[in-house]
C-alpha positions, 0 to 999 in steps of 0.5 A: 705227471702231476708235479710237472704240470701243477702250478703250485709244485716246487722242488720239494714235491719232486721224487728226487727230493723225496728220495734224499729224505728216504735215503738219509733219514729213512722217512717213508714218503706217502702221497694221498689223493682223491683220484680213483685207483688206476687213473691219472692223478688230478691232485695230491698231498705228499708227505713223509711218515716219521717213526722215531722212538725219541719224538714219536710217529707222525705225518709231516708234509714235508720234513726239512722242506721250507714249504710244501703245497697240497697240489689241489685246485678245489678246497672241497677236495682238499678238505675231504682228504684232510677229514680222511687223514684225521679220521685215520690218525689213531689207526696209523698211530700218528701223534699228529699231522703237520702241513706246510703250505704257502697259499692254503689257509688250513684254518679257513677252508670251506668249513673249520678243519681243526688245524692250528697254527704251529709256527710262523715264518716269512718267505722271501721270493725275489722276482727276476722278471724284467731287465737285469738293471731293473732287478738290481735296482730294486735291491737295497742300495747300502746293504746289497748293491754297495756290498756286491760292488765292494766284493767285486772290487775286493777281487773275490773269485767264485767256483761253482759246481757239485764236485767233492772238493766244493762240497768239502769246502762248503761243509767246512764253512757250514759246520763253522756257521752252525756252530756260531748259531749253536745248532748242529750241522746236518750230516755230510751224507745229506748233502752227498745224497742231495748232489746224487739225486739233484744232479745238474739242478744243484749247484754249490758256489764258493767265494775265495779271497786270495785262495781262502774259502770265505763263503758258500751257498747251495741252490736248487733249480726246479722249472723256472724257480731257483731255490736258495737252500743253504748258506755259510761263511767265515765271519772273519771275512764278512766285511768283503760282502761275499754272501750278497755277492754269491746270491746275486751271481746265483740270481743273475745266472738263473735269470739268464737261463730263464728263471722268473723267481729266486726263492730265498727260503723261510726265515724264523720270526725270532731271527732279526739278523737274517730277516733284515738281510732278506728284507733287503732283497724282498722288502715285503715277504709272504707270511708262511704258517705251518699247521698241525692237527692236533696241536702239540708244541714243537721242539724247535718252537720259538718259546720252547725251553727244550730248544733253549736248553739244547742251544746252551749245550750245543754252544759248549760242544767242540766242532767234532762233537757238534757234527756227530750230534747232527748225525744222530738227532736230525733223524728224530726232528724232521 
């Protein structure tokens, strides 16, 4: 199977991840390839067709995924496929194509592709290879090492797994955190479907202080890479250092079970707080670009007046209404 053998494959290429996108948002997964019918796939570009009466019909590779590499070894084959998709844009009634690669620069293939950069992010990937002490020593001493030690001295307790109880505690913190950031939370169903599809490769970790949940993270595992997908906390307990403590414990457990890398996910250029926090883990992150053809401004782009207006509205919503809003709008954002 292509996903299992290709070096660029990630958790976002797996059938379980695609199933969650389909079950939660009714997106239609599609894989395009240059391989002839009835032969083994030698390459592939996976994405979802999003058909929304609000935001239009388009092809995205891949919605709600930090990145998604085209699984190609030849730039000539990838360019051939891209040209085919561009030629069929109108007949499929797509407004645009959007790709989210890590390594492929769609502006510099064998010839101009016509794609434009739609958004830029940073991608932090922590190398877990080597001795535990060596990995820990690379972390920022003041912002991470001392806070992790402080959390241990504070007597924090961790529970991990994927039970309904842990999901409920995670989601309560998730709603509070999203409200703090003026963003609706993703629907509870999304996380239920994630747990059902990912099974033992998904883990929720909750940190407790004297029995009170104070922080939580959700991670995914694919082959020898651990993925940090969601994190949340009660800001009243931030002085305890629960978030770095949970992330370090997740990284340590993954390393001891053979993981070589901890993917900390994408970070927006205009999120200095989160960017600084992740830079303390990985001082030199990768640059991550999302590409569109033809270019159209995104609702959630940095300079979008629509996003600024939406955040003002979200900031005035009570938690229950904000959660309901998340159930409605994410289907159309993708």
